[in-house]
DORO-142786 format. One record per atom (N, C-alpha, C): x, y, z; residue number from 0. Coordinates in Angstrom, 2 decimals. Layout:
BEGIN
<rec><east>X</east><north>Y</north><up>Z</up><num>NUM</num></rec>
...
This chain:
BEGIN
<rec><east>-72.59</east><north>34.86</north><up>-16.69</up><num>0</num></rec>
<rec><east>-71.73</east><north>34.51</north><up>-17.49</up><num>0</num></rec>
<rec><east>-72.05</east><north>34.71</north><up>-18.76</up><num>0</num></rec>
<rec><east>-71.16</east><north>35.14</north><up>-19.67</up><num>1</num></rec>
<rec><east>-71.42</east><north>35.49</north><up>-21.10</up><num>1</num></rec>
<rec><east>-71.14</east><north>33.98</north><up>-21.95</up><num>1</num></rec>
<rec><east>-71.58</east><north>34.21</north><up>-23.26</up><num>2</num></rec>
<rec><east>-71.34</east><north>33.15</north><up>-24.13</up><num>2</num></rec>
<rec><east>-69.66</east><north>32.72</north><up>-24.37</up><num>2</num></rec>
<rec><east>-69.29</east><north>31.74</north><up>-23.77</up><num>3</num></rec>
<rec><east>-68.11</east><north>31.44</north><up>-24.15</up><num>3</num></rec>
<rec><east>-67.61</east><north>31.33</north><up>-25.34</up><num>3</num></rec>
<rec><east>-68.22</east><north>30.95</north><up>-26.40</up><num>4</num></rec>
<rec><east>-68.00</east><north>30.65</north><up>-27.68</up><num>4</num></rec>
<rec><east>-68.10</east><north>31.81</north><up>-28.57</up><num>4</num></rec>
<rec><east>-68.61</east><north>33.23</north><up>-27.94</up><num>5</num></rec>
<rec><east>-68.76</east><north>34.35</north><up>-28.80</up><num>5</num></rec>
<rec><east>-67.40</east><north>34.69</north><up>-29.59</up><num>5</num></rec>
<rec><east>-66.30</east><north>34.66</north><up>-28.88</up><num>6</num></rec>
<rec><east>-65.04</east><north>34.97</north><up>-29.83</up><num>6</num></rec>
<rec><east>-64.67</east><north>34.15</north><up>-30.94</up><num>6</num></rec>
<rec><east>-65.44</east><north>32.88</north><up>-30.76</up><num>7</num></rec>
<rec><east>-65.05</east><north>31.90</north><up>-31.90</up><num>7</num></rec>
<rec><east>-65.95</east><north>32.06</north><up>-32.98</up><num>7</num></rec>
<rec><east>-67.42</east><north>32.18</north><up>-32.79</up><num>8</num></rec>
<rec><east>-68.39</east><north>32.37</north><up>-33.91</up><num>8</num></rec>
<rec><east>-68.26</east><north>33.61</north><up>-34.28</up><num>8</num></rec>
<rec><east>-67.88</east><north>34.62</north><up>-33.47</up><num>9</num></rec>
<rec><east>-67.64</east><north>36.08</north><up>-34.21</up><num>9</num></rec>
<rec><east>-66.59</east><north>36.41</north><up>-34.94</up><num>9</num></rec>
<rec><east>-65.55</east><north>35.57</north><up>-34.76</up><num>10</num></rec>
<rec><east>-64.55</east><north>35.66</north><up>-35.59</up><num>10</num></rec>
<rec><east>-64.59</east><north>35.07</north><up>-36.90</up><num>10</num></rec>
<rec><east>-65.15</east><north>33.69</north><up>-36.92</up><num>11</num></rec>
<rec><east>-65.69</east><north>32.91</north><up>-38.03</up><num>11</num></rec>
<rec><east>-66.65</east><north>33.61</north><up>-39.13</up><num>11</num></rec>
<rec><east>-67.51</east><north>34.50</north><up>-38.50</up><num>12</num></rec>
<rec><east>-68.48</east><north>35.22</north><up>-39.43</up><num>12</num></rec>
<rec><east>-68.13</east><north>36.20</north><up>-39.78</up><num>12</num></rec>
<rec><east>-66.94</east><north>36.89</north><up>-39.34</up><num>13</num></rec>
<rec><east>-66.54</east><north>38.24</north><up>-39.86</up><num>13</num></rec>
<rec><east>-65.11</east><north>37.71</north><up>-40.79</up><num>13</num></rec>
<rec><east>-64.89</east><north>36.57</north><up>-40.93</up><num>14</num></rec>
<rec><east>-63.74</east><north>36.24</north><up>-41.84</up><num>14</num></rec>
<rec><east>-62.35</east><north>35.84</north><up>-41.16</up><num>14</num></rec>
<rec><east>-62.35</east><north>36.21</north><up>-39.91</up><num>15</num></rec>
<rec><east>-61.11</east><north>36.17</north><up>-39.33</up><num>15</num></rec>
<rec><east>-60.73</east><north>34.43</north><up>-38.70</up><num>15</num></rec>
<rec><east>-60.49</east><north>33.65</north><up>-39.99</up><num>16</num></rec>
<rec><east>-60.67</east><north>32.44</north><up>-39.89</up><num>16</num></rec>
<rec><east>-59.43</east><north>31.90</north><up>-38.89</up><num>16</num></rec>
<rec><east>-58.11</east><north>32.40</north><up>-39.00</up><num>17</num></rec>
<rec><east>-57.28</east><north>32.06</north><up>-38.02</up><num>17</num></rec>
<rec><east>-57.28</east><north>32.62</north><up>-36.85</up><num>17</num></rec>
<rec><east>-58.16</east><north>33.44</north><up>-36.51</up><num>18</num></rec>
<rec><east>-58.29</east><north>34.08</north><up>-35.14</up><num>18</num></rec>
<rec><east>-59.14</east><north>33.22</north><up>-34.47</up><num>18</num></rec>
<rec><east>-60.04</east><north>32.83</north><up>-35.35</up><num>19</num></rec>
<rec><east>-61.33</east><north>31.85</north><up>-34.82</up><num>19</num></rec>
<rec><east>-60.61</east><north>30.40</north><up>-34.32</up><num>19</num></rec>
<rec><east>-59.58</east><north>30.10</north><up>-35.09</up><num>20</num></rec>
<rec><east>-58.79</east><north>28.77</north><up>-34.74</up><num>20</num></rec>
<rec><east>-58.20</east><north>28.85</north><up>-33.34</up><num>20</num></rec>
<rec><east>-57.50</east><north>30.01</north><up>-33.41</up><num>21</num></rec>
<rec><east>-56.92</east><north>30.10</north><up>-32.09</up><num>21</num></rec>
<rec><east>-57.62</east><north>30.32</north><up>-30.84</up><num>21</num></rec>
<rec><east>-58.92</east><north>31.02</north><up>-31.20</up><num>22</num></rec>
<rec><east>-59.65</east><north>30.91</north><up>-30.00</up><num>22</num></rec>
<rec><east>-60.28</east><north>29.57</north><up>-29.45</up><num>22</num></rec>
<rec><east>-60.60</east><north>28.92</north><up>-30.57</up><num>23</num></rec>
<rec><east>-61.01</east><north>27.75</north><up>-30.25</up><num>23</num></rec>
<rec><east>-60.25</east><north>26.59</north><up>-29.38</up><num>23</num></rec>
<rec><east>-59.13</east><north>26.71</north><up>-30.02</up><num>24</num></rec>
<rec><east>-57.85</east><north>26.10</north><up>-29.32</up><num>24</num></rec>
<rec><east>-57.80</east><north>26.41</north><up>-27.82</up><num>24</num></rec>
<rec><east>-58.04</east><north>27.69</north><up>-27.59</up><num>25</num></rec>
<rec><east>-58.03</east><north>27.87</north><up>-26.11</up><num>25</num></rec>
<rec><east>-59.28</east><north>27.53</north><up>-25.13</up><num>25</num></rec>
<rec><east>-60.34</east><north>27.24</north><up>-25.83</up><num>26</num></rec>
<rec><east>-61.53</east><north>26.98</north><up>-25.07</up><num>26</num></rec>
<rec><east>-61.38</east><north>25.32</north><up>-25.23</up><num>26</num></rec>
<rec><east>-60.51</east><north>24.58</north><up>-24.58</up><num>27</num></rec>
<rec><east>-60.45</east><north>23.43</north><up>-24.17</up><num>27</num></rec>
<rec><east>-60.97</east><north>22.83</north><up>-23.33</up><num>27</num></rec>
<rec><east>-61.63</east><north>23.65</north><up>-22.16</up><num>28</num></rec>
<rec><east>-62.39</east><north>23.36</north><up>-21.12</up><num>28</num></rec>
<rec><east>-63.91</east><north>22.86</north><up>-21.17</up><num>28</num></rec>
<rec><east>-64.39</east><north>23.22</north><up>-22.53</up><num>29</num></rec>
<rec><east>-65.78</east><north>22.99</north><up>-22.81</up><num>29</num></rec>
<rec><east>-66.09</east><north>21.56</north><up>-22.87</up><num>29</num></rec>
<rec><east>-67.20</east><north>21.03</north><up>-22.67</up><num>30</num></rec>
<rec><east>-67.64</east><north>19.78</north><up>-22.61</up><num>30</num></rec>
<rec><east>-69.19</east><north>19.74</north><up>-23.45</up><num>30</num></rec>
<rec><east>-69.45</east><north>18.59</north><up>-23.97</up><num>31</num></rec>
<rec><east>-70.82</east><north>18.34</north><up>-24.59</up><num>31</num></rec>
<rec><east>-71.29</east><north>18.93</north><up>-25.90</up><num>31</num></rec>
<rec><east>-72.27</east><north>19.70</north><up>-25.78</up><num>32</num></rec>
<rec><east>-72.85</east><north>20.16</north><up>-26.97</up><num>32</num></rec>
<rec><east>-71.97</east><north>21.52</north><up>-27.37</up><num>32</num></rec>
<rec><east>-71.31</east><north>22.03</north><up>-26.39</up><num>33</num></rec>
<rec><east>-70.60</east><north>23.25</north><up>-26.54</up><num>33</num></rec>
<rec><east>-69.07</east><north>22.80</north><up>-27.39</up><num>33</num></rec>
<rec><east>-68.57</east><north>22.01</north><up>-26.87</up><num>34</num></rec>
<rec><east>-67.46</east><north>21.41</north><up>-27.61</up><num>34</num></rec>
<rec><east>-67.65</east><north>21.04</north><up>-29.05</up><num>34</num></rec>
<rec><east>-68.82</east><north>20.40</north><up>-29.16</up><num>35</num></rec>
<rec><east>-69.15</east><north>20.16</north><up>-30.72</up><num>35</num></rec>
<rec><east>-69.25</east><north>21.47</north><up>-31.33</up><num>35</num></rec>
<rec><east>-69.58</east><north>22.46</north><up>-30.77</up><num>36</num></rec>
<rec><east>-70.06</east><north>23.61</north><up>-31.59</up><num>36</num></rec>
<rec><east>-68.82</east><north>24.43</north><up>-31.69</up><num>36</num></rec>
<rec><east>-67.95</east><north>24.45</north><up>-30.82</up><num>37</num></rec>
<rec><east>-66.70</east><north>24.85</north><up>-30.96</up><num>37</num></rec>
<rec><east>-65.88</east><north>24.08</north><up>-31.93</up><num>37</num></rec>
<rec><east>-65.77</east><north>22.95</north><up>-31.98</up><num>38</num></rec>
<rec><east>-65.26</east><north>22.10</north><up>-33.02</up><num>38</num></rec>
<rec><east>-65.75</east><north>22.27</north><up>-34.57</up><num>38</num></rec>
<rec><east>-67.06</east><north>22.40</north><up>-34.64</up><num>39</num></rec>
<rec><east>-67.74</east><north>22.94</north><up>-35.87</up><num>39</num></rec>
<rec><east>-66.95</east><north>23.89</north><up>-36.51</up><num>39</num></rec>
<rec><east>-66.92</east><north>25.19</north><up>-35.60</up><num>40</num></rec>
<rec><east>-66.32</east><north>26.29</north><up>-36.09</up><num>40</num></rec>
<rec><east>-64.88</east><north>26.38</north><up>-36.46</up><num>40</num></rec>
<rec><east>-64.17</east><north>25.65</north><up>-35.58</up><num>41</num></rec>
<rec><east>-62.92</east><north>25.17</north><up>-35.67</up><num>41</num></rec>
<rec><east>-62.52</east><north>24.64</north><up>-37.06</up><num>41</num></rec>
<rec><east>-63.20</east><north>23.56</north><up>-37.36</up><num>42</num></rec>
<rec><east>-63.07</east><north>22.70</north><up>-38.43</up><num>42</num></rec>
<rec><east>-63.45</east><north>23.55</north><up>-39.72</up><num>42</num></rec>
<rec><east>-64.59</east><north>24.47</north><up>-39.41</up><num>43</num></rec>
<rec><east>-65.02</east><north>25.04</north><up>-40.86</up><num>43</num></rec>
<rec><east>-64.23</east><north>26.05</north><up>-41.04</up><num>43</num></rec>
<rec><east>-63.41</east><north>26.71</north><up>-40.12</up><num>44</num></rec>
<rec><east>-62.32</east><north>27.85</north><up>-40.50</up><num>44</num></rec>
<rec><east>-61.27</east><north>27.10</north><up>-41.16</up><num>44</num></rec>
<rec><east>-60.89</east><north>26.01</north><up>-40.64</up><num>45</num></rec>
<rec><east>-59.48</east><north>25.40</north><up>-41.32</up><num>45</num></rec>
<rec><east>-60.17</east><north>25.30</north><up>-42.99</up><num>45</num></rec>
<rec><east>-61.25</east><north>24.60</north><up>-42.97</up><num>46</num></rec>
<rec><east>-61.76</east><north>24.41</north><up>-44.68</up><num>46</num></rec>
<rec><east>-61.95</east><north>25.78</north><up>-45.33</up><num>46</num></rec>
<rec><east>-62.13</east><north>26.70</north><up>-44.81</up><num>47</num></rec>
<rec><east>-62.11</east><north>28.30</north><up>-45.34</up><num>47</num></rec>
<rec><east>-60.72</east><north>28.29</north><up>-45.53</up><num>47</num></rec>
<rec><east>-59.68</east><north>28.12</north><up>-44.92</up><num>48</num></rec>
<rec><east>-58.40</east><north>28.31</north><up>-45.10</up><num>48</num></rec>
<rec><east>-57.66</east><north>27.43</north><up>-46.08</up><num>48</num></rec>
<rec><east>-58.27</east><north>26.23</north><up>-46.40</up><num>49</num></rec>
<rec><east>-57.87</east><north>25.59</north><up>-47.43</up><num>49</num></rec>
<rec><east>-57.21</east><north>24.26</north><up>-46.90</up><num>49</num></rec>
<rec><east>-57.46</east><north>24.04</north><up>-45.76</up><num>50</num></rec>
<rec><east>-56.91</east><north>22.65</north><up>-44.70</up><num>50</num></rec>
<rec><east>-58.01</east><north>21.69</north><up>-44.80</up><num>50</num></rec>
<rec><east>-58.48</east><north>21.39</north><up>-45.78</up><num>51</num></rec>
<rec><east>-59.61</east><north>20.33</north><up>-45.86</up><num>51</num></rec>
<rec><east>-59.20</east><north>18.83</north><up>-45.57</up><num>51</num></rec>
<rec><east>-57.86</east><north>18.71</north><up>-46.04</up><num>52</num></rec>
<rec><east>-57.38</east><north>17.05</north><up>-45.68</up><num>52</num></rec>
<rec><east>-56.98</east><north>16.99</north><up>-44.24</up><num>52</num></rec>
<rec><east>-56.73</east><north>18.18</north><up>-43.51</up><num>53</num></rec>
<rec><east>-56.63</east><north>18.09</north><up>-42.01</up><num>53</num></rec>
<rec><east>-58.25</east><north>17.73</north><up>-41.47</up><num>53</num></rec>
<rec><east>-59.14</east><north>18.40</north><up>-41.88</up><num>54</num></rec>
<rec><east>-60.34</east><north>18.09</north><up>-41.40</up><num>54</num></rec>
<rec><east>-60.91</east><north>16.49</north><up>-41.66</up><num>54</num></rec>
<rec><east>-60.60</east><north>16.35</north><up>-42.78</up><num>55</num></rec>
<rec><east>-60.91</east><north>14.70</north><up>-43.17</up><num>55</num></rec>
<rec><east>-60.25</east><north>13.93</north><up>-42.20</up><num>55</num></rec>
<rec><east>-58.90</east><north>13.95</north><up>-41.88</up><num>56</num></rec>
<rec><east>-58.20</east><north>13.34</north><up>-41.12</up><num>56</num></rec>
<rec><east>-58.67</east><north>13.12</north><up>-39.69</up><num>56</num></rec>
<rec><east>-58.99</east><north>14.44</north><up>-39.17</up><num>57</num></rec>
<rec><east>-59.24</east><north>14.54</north><up>-37.68</up><num>57</num></rec>
<rec><east>-60.47</east><north>13.92</north><up>-37.22</up><num>57</num></rec>
<rec><east>-61.72</east><north>14.10</north><up>-38.16</up><num>58</num></rec>
<rec><east>-62.99</east><north>13.99</north><up>-37.72</up><num>58</num></rec>
<rec><east>-63.18</east><north>12.52</north><up>-37.88</up><num>58</num></rec>
<rec><east>-63.44</east><north>11.68</north><up>-36.99</up><num>59</num></rec>
<rec><east>-63.58</east><north>10.31</north><up>-36.95</up><num>59</num></rec>
<rec><east>-65.14</east><north>9.75</north><up>-37.26</up><num>59</num></rec>
<rec><east>-65.11</east><north>8.60</north><up>-37.66</up><num>60</num></rec>
<rec><east>-66.34</east><north>8.10</north><up>-38.20</up><num>60</num></rec>
<rec><east>-67.56</east><north>7.92</north><up>-37.13</up><num>60</num></rec>
<rec><east>-66.98</east><north>7.88</north><up>-35.75</up><num>61</num></rec>
<rec><east>-68.02</east><north>7.94</north><up>-34.45</up><num>61</num></rec>
<rec><east>-68.35</east><north>9.41</north><up>-33.92</up><num>61</num></rec>
<rec><east>-67.98</east><north>10.29</north><up>-34.56</up><num>62</num></rec>
<rec><east>-68.10</east><north>11.83</north><up>-34.17</up><num>62</num></rec>
<rec><east>-69.38</east><north>12.23</north><up>-34.11</up><num>62</num></rec>
<rec><east>-69.65</east><north>13.50</north><up>-33.77</up><num>63</num></rec>
<rec><east>-71.12</east><north>13.86</north><up>-33.59</up><num>63</num></rec>
<rec><east>-71.62</east><north>13.96</north><up>-35.06</up><num>63</num></rec>
<rec><east>-73.05</east><north>13.97</north><up>-35.05</up><num>64</num></rec>
<rec><east>-73.57</east><north>14.26</north><up>-36.44</up><num>64</num></rec>
<rec><east>-73.11</east><north>15.75</north><up>-37.08</up><num>64</num></rec>
<rec><east>-73.28</east><north>16.33</north><up>-36.33</up><num>65</num></rec>
<rec><east>-72.66</east><north>17.95</north><up>-36.87</up><num>65</num></rec>
<rec><east>-71.34</east><north>18.01</north><up>-37.08</up><num>65</num></rec>
<rec><east>-70.32</east><north>17.16</north><up>-36.55</up><num>66</num></rec>
<rec><east>-69.06</east><north>17.17</north><up>-36.96</up><num>66</num></rec>
<rec><east>-68.65</east><north>16.35</north><up>-38.28</up><num>66</num></rec>
<rec><east>-69.60</east><north>15.35</north><up>-38.57</up><num>67</num></rec>
<rec><east>-69.74</east><north>14.53</north><up>-39.79</up><num>67</num></rec>
<rec><east>-70.14</east><north>15.23</north><up>-40.83</up><num>67</num></rec>
<rec><east>-71.25</east><north>16.21</north><up>-40.71</up><num>68</num></rec>
<rec><east>-71.61</east><north>17.03</north><up>-41.76</up><num>68</num></rec>
<rec><east>-70.34</east><north>18.04</north><up>-42.13</up><num>68</num></rec>
<rec><east>-69.57</east><north>18.55</north><up>-41.11</up><num>69</num></rec>
<rec><east>-68.37</east><north>19.13</north><up>-41.48</up><num>69</num></rec>
<rec><east>-67.63</east><north>18.60</north><up>-42.55</up><num>69</num></rec>
<rec><east>-67.23</east><north>17.17</north><up>-42.00</up><num>70</num></rec>
<rec><east>-66.31</east><north>16.35</north><up>-42.52</up><num>70</num></rec>
<rec><east>-66.77</east><north>16.20</north><up>-44.05</up><num>70</num></rec>
<rec><east>-68.18</east><north>15.93</north><up>-44.51</up><num>71</num></rec>
<rec><east>-68.80</east><north>15.84</north><up>-45.61</up><num>71</num></rec>
<rec><east>-68.47</east><north>17.16</north><up>-46.40</up><num>71</num></rec>
<rec><east>-68.52</east><north>18.41</north><up>-45.79</up><num>72</num></rec>
<rec><east>-68.17</east><north>19.64</north><up>-46.38</up><num>72</num></rec>
<rec><east>-66.75</east><north>19.75</north><up>-46.97</up><num>72</num></rec>
<rec><east>-65.68</east><north>19.30</north><up>-46.03</up><num>73</num></rec>
<rec><east>-64.46</east><north>19.25</north><up>-46.43</up><num>73</num></rec>
<rec><east>-64.13</east><north>18.00</north><up>-47.60</up><num>73</num></rec>
<rec><east>-64.60</east><north>17.08</north><up>-47.52</up><num>74</num></rec>
<rec><east>-64.68</east><north>16.08</north><up>-48.95</up><num>74</num></rec>
<rec><east>-65.26</east><north>17.00</north><up>-49.99</up><num>74</num></rec>
<rec><east>-66.27</east><north>17.64</north><up>-49.92</up><num>75</num></rec>
<rec><east>-66.98</east><north>18.41</north><up>-51.16</up><num>75</num></rec>
<rec><east>-65.58</east><north>19.52</north><up>-51.57</up><num>75</num></rec>
<rec><east>-65.30</east><north>20.05</north><up>-50.79</up><num>76</num></rec>
<rec><east>-64.60</east><north>21.37</north><up>-50.94</up><num>76</num></rec>
<rec><east>-62.92</east><north>20.56</north><up>-51.45</up><num>76</num></rec>
<rec><east>-62.62</east><north>19.55</north><up>-50.91</up><num>77</num></rec>
<rec><east>-61.28</east><north>19.03</north><up>-51.56</up><num>77</num></rec>
<rec><east>-61.58</east><north>18.45</north><up>-52.90</up><num>77</num></rec>
<rec><east>-62.94</east><north>17.81</north><up>-53.27</up><num>78</num></rec>
<rec><east>-63.05</east><north>17.34</north><up>-54.61</up><num>78</num></rec>
<rec><east>-63.11</east><north>18.55</north><up>-55.50</up><num>78</num></rec>
<rec><east>-63.67</east><north>19.62</north><up>-55.00</up><num>79</num></rec>
<rec><east>-63.66</east><north>20.76</north><up>-55.96</up><num>79</num></rec>
<rec><east>-62.53</east><north>21.57</north><up>-56.07</up><num>79</num></rec>
<rec><east>-61.69</east><north>21.49</north><up>-55.12</up><num>80</num></rec>
<rec><east>-60.41</east><north>21.91</north><up>-55.24</up><num>80</num></rec>
<rec><east>-59.22</east><north>21.18</north><up>-56.21</up><num>80</num></rec>
<rec><east>-59.77</east><north>19.81</north><up>-56.34</up><num>81</num></rec>
<rec><east>-59.13</east><north>19.06</north><up>-57.17</up><num>81</num></rec>
<rec><east>-59.56</east><north>18.76</north><up>-58.57</up><num>81</num></rec>
<rec><east>-60.47</east><north>19.78</north><up>-58.63</up><num>82</num></rec>
<rec><east>-61.17</east><north>19.67</north><up>-59.96</up><num>82</num></rec>
<rec><east>-62.28</east><north>18.71</north><up>-60.33</up><num>82</num></rec>
<rec><east>-62.61</east><north>17.72</north><up>-59.47</up><num>83</num></rec>
<rec><east>-63.66</east><north>16.87</north><up>-59.70</up><num>83</num></rec>
<rec><east>-64.97</east><north>17.09</north><up>-59.69</up><num>83</num></rec>
<rec><east>-65.15</east><north>18.47</north><up>-59.20</up><num>84</num></rec>
<rec><east>-66.37</east><north>18.58</north><up>-58.41</up><num>84</num></rec>
<rec><east>-66.85</east><north>20.01</north><up>-59.10</up><num>84</num></rec>
């Protein structure tokens, strides 16, 4: 079996953020570390498209460490967009 996340991270790295988001939503069957990795690319794509507040709202305080790092990135990008960074 191939890498199920390939379409997600491939589209992220070539800058097709909306396609990355669409592909990530289609991979709802993943669990564990694969689901966390999928969510990281999903939320980083949302940040790249300017939806920082969505990321901040959706990632909870008890999320995986990798997702909390993405949430910190969203906070930083939101502050920069608002002119305080």
